N, C-alpha and C positions, 0 to 999 in steps of 0.2 A: 410470503416473499414475493416479490415482483418478478414475473417472469417475461419473456420475449413474446410469448403467445398473446396476440391481440394488441400488442402495443402499437403496431404500424397503423392499424386502424384508429386507435385512439389518438396517435400522434396526428393523422390526417384531420381529425375533428378539430384538435387545437389550432390547426392553422387557420380555420376560419375566424378564430378569435384574433389571430395575429393580423389577419387582413384589416381588422377594424381598429387596430391599435395605431395611435398616431406615434410613428418612429421618429427619434430624433437622433442626432449624431450619426447620421447615414454615413458620412465621410470621415468619421473620427475613429480612433482605435479605442473601443470600448470593450472591457473584459468584464465578463459577469462571474458572479460567485453565487450559484445555487447551492448552498452548503447547509449543514445543520448548525445553526447559530444557537439553537435551544433543543432541548429534549435530551434523551438518554445517549444519542450519537453524538452530541456535541463536543464532548471531551476528546473524541477520536478526531473530529474536524478541526479543532481549534487551531492547533500548531500548523496544519495545511493551510488554512486561511491566512494565519500570520505569516508563513513563508511566501505566499502569493503576494500579499500586500508589501512585503519587504522588497520582493522583485520589482514590483510596480514603481515603488519610490525610487529605486536604484537606476532602474532603465529610464525613467523620466529625467533623473538628474543627468544622465548621459545622453539626452536628446530625444528620448521617447521612440515612438513607432512611426515611421515615414514622415519624421520631423514634428510630430504632435504628441503631446503628453497622453499617456493612457488614463482613461476615465474608468472607474470601477462602479459597478451597479451590483446590488445585492438583493438576494431573496432567501428568506429563512423557510427551509423545509419542515422545521419543527420536528425533525427525526421521523418523519412520515414519508416513505418512499413515493407514494403517488403524487404528493405535492411538488415533486421535482418537475414533472411536466408543466404545471402551473408556473413554476418559477422560470422555466425555460421561455415560456410565452411572455412572461412579464419583462424579463431582462432583454430578450431579443427585441420586444417593442420599445425598449429604451436604447436600442442601438447596438447590442451586444454582438461583437464579431467572433467572440470565442467564449466558451464557458467551462468553469471548473465545477465538476460535481463531486459528491462524496467518494470516498476511497473505498467503495464497495459496489459491486454490480448491480446488486438488487436496489440500492439507494439511487445509484447513478443512471441507470438505463431509461427510466421513464422520461427524464428530461433530455438525454441524449438522443433519444429517437426523434424528439421534437427538433433539436438542433441539426441533426442529420438531414431532415427534409427541408430545413431552411437555409442550408448552405452555411452554417455556422459550425466552427470547429469545437468538438467537445473533448475535455480532458478529465482524468480520475486518476486517483492512485490505486484503483482496483487492481488485484492481483490476478483477476479472472480474465483470460485472453479473450472472452467474448465481449468485453469492452473494448472492441476493435473491430477489425474487418470481419472476423468470424461471426460476430453477433450484431452489435449496433450498426456498423457500416464503415466506410472508408474515411469518414471525418471524425471518428472517434479514437482517442489515443491514450493510453495508459503510460504514466511515468514510473510504474513499478516494475518489479521482477515478478514474472509468473510464479505462482504458488508452487507449480510442479517442480520448477527450476530450483526453488529455495529448498523444498524438502529433498531433493537429490543432492544438492550442494552440501546440506548438513550431514547427510549419509556419508558422503566421500570425504569430508573433513573429520568426521568422526572415526572412520575406519582407517583412513591414509595417515592423517595428522596426529591423531591421539592413539591411534593403535588399538582401538576398543574392537572386541570381537562379538560380543553378545549384546543385544538390545531388546528391549520390551516397548511395544508402542501403546500409549494411553491417550485416546482420542476423546476429546470434548466434542460431542456429536450434535452440535447444534447449529453451525454455520458452515457454508460451502468452503470457506478458506481452510479451516481447520481439517476438513474432511480430505481436501485435496492435498494439502500439506503432508499429512500423515501417510495418505495413500502413496504418495510419491517417495517419501522416505522409505517405506517398506518395500516398495519394488526396488529401489536402486539399493538398499541395504542387503537385500536378499541376492542380488546380483553380485555384491562384493563379498558378503560373509557367508553366503550359502543359506539354505534353508534352515540349518541347525543354528545359525547365528541369530535368527529371529525367534526368541523364546516364547513370545505370545504377544497378542493384541487384545485391548480391552477399550470399553468406551464408558463414559459418563456424561451427564448434561451440566451445563455451566450453573444451573440453580440447585443441583443436588447438594443438600446440607453436609452429607458424608458420602466418602468413597471407600468406606470400611471393607466392602466386599471386593473391591478392586485391590485394595492393599493386601487382603487375605490371599488373594490369588498369586499376587507378586511374591509374598514373603514364603509361600508354599512351594515355590519353584525349587526343583532340586539342584538347579544351577542358577546361580545369581547373575542378573544383567550388569554389564558394565555401564550401561547406558539406558535411561529412561527416556525415549522420544516422546515429548508431551506437546499436544496440539491443543490450546486453550487460549482464554483471554480473560481479563478482570470483568468482574470480581471472582468469579468461580475458580478460576486458573490458579490464583495466588492461595485461595483456601485449600484446593486440593494439594497443592504442593507442601503447604504447611503440615497437612495430615501425612502425607508421604514422609517428611523428615521426622515428624513425631513418632512415627512407627519405626523409626531406626533404619529406613531405606536412604542410604547415604550415597547411593549410585549417582553418577553424573546425570543431570537433566539438561536436556537440549530443546529448544523450542523456537517457534518462528516469530515474525515481526509483530504479531498481535500481542505479545508481551514485551515489545519495546519500551525503554524508558525505565524509570525507577520510581515512578509515582506510586506504584503498588507495594514497594518493598517492605513498608512497615507491617504488611499482612504476614510476612515470612522473615521474622527477625534473624539477623546474622546468616542469611542465606549464602551458601557456599557451593562450589561444584556445579555452578549453573551456567549455562551458554545460551545467548540468544542472537539470532540473525538480524541485521539491521542494515538500514541504508547509509548509516555514519555514526561514528561516537560523537556524542554531545559533550564530551569530557575533557576535549582538547588533546587528546592523543590519537587521533585518527591518522592512518598513514597518508591520507590524501590532504595536502594543506588547504585545498580549496573548501574541503568540509569544515576544517578547524576554522577557518576564516568566516565562513557563513555563520557558525553559532556563536562567534564572537560579536558579529554584526547584528545578530538576532537579539543577543543580550542587551546591546547598546540601544537598540530600537525600542525594544519593550520593557527594559529595566528588569528582567528576569531571565533566568536560563530556561531553554527549551524544555519541555516536558518529555518529549520524544523526538525522534529523528524525522518525523513525518513533514515538518516544515520544508526539508529538502524536496519533497515531491511538489509541494505548492509552488515553491520557488521556481523550480524547473519547468512547470507547466508554462508559466508566464514567460520564462526565459527562452523556451522553446518556441513559443508562438511568436514572440517579438522578433526573433532572429529569423524565422521563416517568412513572416510578413515583410520585413525589411528587405529580404533577398527577393522576395516574389514581386515586391513593388505594389502589392496589392493587399487589401483586407478580405477579399472574397475567400470563403472557406475552400473551394475546390482548388484555387490557385495557392493558397498557403499549404494546403494538404500536398500539393505535388512537391513542394520544396521540403517538407517534413519527411516525405517518403525518401528523401535522398540522404537523410542524416546517417552517417556511417562513423560510429564512435564519436559522435558530436559531444564535445567537452562541456557538459551542462554541470551545474553544481552538484547534482546527484551522482555524476559519473558519466562515463562514455556511454552515449545512448545512440541506438540504431532503430531506424524505422524503414520498412519496406512497403510496397504495395500489398503484401500479402500478411504482414505481421506488424501490429501496433503495440506490442508489449516487450519488455526485456527478458532475455533468458540468460545469457552469458556475461551480463555486465557484473563486476565484482561486487561482493557484498561484505560488510564488515561482520565479525563476529565478536561479541562482547562476553567477558567473563565476570561473574559476580563471586567475590570472596569476603566473607564476613559483611555482607550487605553492601559491599563497595565494588563498582563496575569499573573494568579496564578494557580496552581494546586488544584483542588477541592478534588481529591482522585483517587483511582483505583476501577473498578467496573467490575463485571462478569455478563453476560447475563444468565437468567435463561431459557428462551425459544425463539426461532425464527422460522420463516417460513421456509419451506424446501429449501435446496440448489439446485440451478438450474444451 
């Protein structure tokens, strides 16, 4: 996994390459996509890319940025995080004034450090606050809600809205997002339900073929949980849930955005009593009309329904940059950032978005919660977190 240590020095070296690159479009609004167009991470990035391109098309139809159409330049990182730095060098050399990176800190950070040093805005759907002021720097912005806020929101909703009193945490201990999500849930749940309300915590790995031992520990509990709080992603996540249901564990299962969408539902036939947090319902029943409109336009443009809600993140990145650049009257990163940092519940398609000079990720923006019954999803509603653990 890519870490911040040493990245500044690496980024400085890549700037030498930038100096020898013939830049074009110096005065044009060029938006870079340094994303996973291929490799194992591609399915995660696909709808984010599609959402960004939809935004470009619609913004250009409305007049573009500073009176010019947005041009798009692309680089495929092939699902290899270090290639993000190469991608940033390449698209900046082609004139990119803002770049969208993959929705993961480890994937997005290498390129974002390069962008930071070249006065280029970096966007990502990463749920890690380090993709921002606390980590990459003042020109990095996430369009997502912090994972700590997501976990706390699910705890509050489960306790206050559903009335559940006991929970068991089952963590896929392989990526930072799932660890942070489950950790925040456990912290907030204990605050609400008390220590006795958390019946236990267990872990597995995404590529584990069996979670029989974990299931035995759950079924052996003297008191059964109302809720299994489950932090995982496909393909291991659906496999583990299928095993839970096959073992007769019919408690509610709630999970984070990493299991957004229904592309995996065939792995858990007729799944019911399942809840997932999401940026918006793609089923036409979201309480936010702007979200429903987005997914209709998405389907018209691409001839198919969205797989997940992530397209909202890509669209909103372009939307935010275009609005800020127009208001700044400039494409310079520092000037655009100064405007972005004034966003106060800005009505982006993903929802009201706030950025400040100290925080470039969302915490209290409402998120949708969807429920699956017999394998069919429907939106329960939109909810806002009241309290969450410190962002790290």
